[in-house]
N, C-alpha and C positions, 0 to 999 in steps of 0.2 A: 410182490411190489417192494417189500422191505429190502430184499437183496438188490434189486435194481436201484432203489434210492441210495443204498449204501455204496454201490459201485459208482454212481454219479457223484456222490459226495467225495469219494476217494479221488476221482479224476479231477474234481474241482480243487481239492486240497493240493494235489500234485501240480496242477497248472499254476496256482497262486504261489506255491512254494518255490517253484523254479523261476517264476516271473519276477517276483518282488522279494524273494528270500535268498536262497543259498547261491544260485548260479546266475541270477539275473538274465535268464534266457528269454528271448523275445517269443512269447507264446503266440501261435497263429492258429486260426480255425482249420487250416488245411490238414493239420495232424490231430487236432482236438476232435474233429468230427469222426474220423475213423475209430479213435479210442472209445468215444461214446457209442458208436454203432456196434463195436465189438462187445462192449459191456451189455448192450441191450439185445444182442443176438441178431443184428442186422448190419453187417459190416458194409455191404454195398450201399445201402441208404446213408450210412454214416459218411462214407467217402464222398458221395454226391452232395450231401448237405454241407459237409465241411468245405468242399470246393466252392459251392454257391455262396456260403457266408464269407469265405475268404475273399471272393470277388467283390462283395459289398464293402468290406473293410480294407480293401487293398491299399488305399492311400491314407488310412487312419493309423496314427501311432502316437504314443505318449512322449512328452518332452518333460523330463523331470517329474514334478508333482502334478503337471497339467494332464488330465486324463479326459479327452473328449468323449470317449465311450469305453466301457469295460469290454474289450474284445473277447477275452477268455470266457467271461460269464455269458456273453451273447452266444458264443459258439457252443458251450456246454448245454445251456438251457434250450437254445434254438434247435439244436440237433436232437436233444432228448425229447422235447415236446413234438417235434416233427415226426419222429419215429413212433412214439407211444400213441399219438393221435391218429396215425395213418393218414396224414394230410399231405405228405409229400414235401418236396423241396420248397415250394412256394410258401407254405405255412412256416417252415423253419426260418426262411429269410425274413418273412413278415414279422415273426415274433422276436427275432434276434435284435432288431433295431430298438424297440422300446425296452427290452430286457437289458441291453447294454447301457442305455441311459439311466435306467433305474438302479443298476448295480453301481454306477458311479456315486450315487448317494450313500451307499454303504461304505464305499471306499473313502469318501470324504469324512464320514463319521469316524472311521477308524483312524485315518491319517490326521484329521484335524483335532480330535479329542484325545484318543488313547495315546497315540504316538507323541503328542506334545508333552504329556506327562513322562513318557519313556525317555524322551530326549533330555528333559530337565533332570530326570533321575540319573541319566548317564553323565550329564555335565557335572553334577555334584560328585559322582563317583570318580571322575577324572580329577577334579579339584582335590579330592581326598586321597588321590593316588591308590585307589582301590580297583585294581585291574580285574579281580575276580567278580566283583559286583557289576562292573561295566560289562564284562563278557556275559554274565547271566542275564542282564537286562537286554542285551543285544539278541541273544538266543530266544528270549521271551518274545521279542517283536517278530523274529523270523517265524516262530511257530504260531503265534497268536493270530496274525493276519490271515494265513490260509485256513486256520482252524475255524475262524468265524465264517468264512465263505463255505467251507465244507459242511458245517452244521446248517447254515442257511440253505444249501443245496439239498441236504437230506430232508429238511422240513418241507421245502417247496415241492419236491418230488412226491412226498407222502400225501400232501393235502391239496396240491395245486393242479394235478393232472385232470381230475374229473371236472372241476369248475371251468378250466380252460377248454376242455372237450365240449362241455355243454354250451359254452359261449360260441365256439366255432361252429357247432352244429346248428345253433339257433340264429346265426347271422343271416340277414337277407341275401338273396342271390347277387344283388348288385354290389354288396360289400365284399363278398368273396371274389367276384370278378375284379373289383378294384385292387384287392390284395394280390391277386394273381398278376395283374398288370404291373403293380408296383414291384413285385418280386422280380419281374423280368427286366424292369428299368433300373433297379438299384445297382446291379453289377456295373452298368455303364457309368453310374455316378461314382462308384468306387474307382473305376479306371480313370475317370476324369480328374478326380482328386489326386491320384498318383501322378498322372501326366502333368497336371498343373504344378506340382512340386519339383519336377525334373525337366520341364519343357525347355527345349532349345530349338532354334530355327533349323539346325542340321537334322532334326528328327522329322521334319515335315514330310520328306519323301517316304520314309518308312511308315508313317501314319497312314498315308493314302494307299500305299502298297498293301498294308494289312487290311484296310477297308475294302479294297477291290477283291482281295482273296476271300474275305468272309462274305461280302454282300453279293458278288457277281459270280465267283467261281465256286461258292458253297463249300469251301474247305472247312474242315473241323478245327477245333482248338489245337490239337496235337500237331497236325501238319504245319499250321501257321507258327506254332511255337518252335518247331524244328527249323523252319526257314528263318525265323527271327534270330535264333541262336547262331545259325550259319552266317547271317549278315553281320551279327555282332562280332564273331570271331574274325571274319574277313576285315571288318573295319579296324579292329584292334591291331591285327597284324600289319595292315597297310599303314596305319598311323605310326606304328612302331618303326617300320622300315623308313618312313620319311624322317622321323626324328633321328634315327641312327645315322642316316646318310647326310643329315644337315650339318654343315660346317659351322661351328660356333666361333664368331670373330672376337670373343671377349678375352681370349688369352688362355694360358695353360690351366688356370684355376677353374675356369668354366669348363674346359675340356675334361678335367678330372671329374667335375660334377656330372657332366654328360655321360662319361664312362660309367660312373656309379649308377646313374639312372638306367643306363642300358643293361648293366649287369642285373639290376633288380628286375627289370622287365623280362629279361631272359630267364631268370629264375622263376618268375611267375608263370611264364608260358611253358616252361619245361615240365 
């Protein structure tokens, strides 16, 4: 168990380091799940759980310091507990929601308390024209944030698996049934949040086409995704052709701008 807990801690450190540290990469459960599954010796379950948790948090994202839910922590712990407890995808999804909310408290503690002192320290270093001190403080923040989450992940995996297992085993049947139903409904909520943020009346036909394909023709996710990609490419090419053939009446300057946009689109599509 020590090796497994250490591997989960390393994955947690890596996700936080890439997310809020060095590269600012948007960490998503779709690839965190397979990493956790690979570390715990069950890649297949990791892929399935990562995809299920990704569907839940599909429309959730952070804006600046506003973090509605800690997606990376939810993915790491949800997948890890789902695999170690042998409870399947439903348990992973059900556990990822409260874990993501609880992890925000740790984020707020680090960002609101520790990083405030770091920012003040860096401001004084700038005022004193001390570049080396500023750089050292900056690297301290980059390492400290993921290190705290990595240590927390190691401790939780060492002491938390058995209590969570006992809790899940001793739950009444109706609670387990409710969790199963909730895990099936939550991906729809995630999709609804995503659609709400990008909704446009032009998407209405595609929405109903996708519903018919899934509900009445019983097509799987992959065929529908391929058809959706084909529709998207067709729409982009058609719209590009219309824009290219449209004559701009605003004069040569606008014509030059249109030519520049056309060249950019051609470069994108090539």
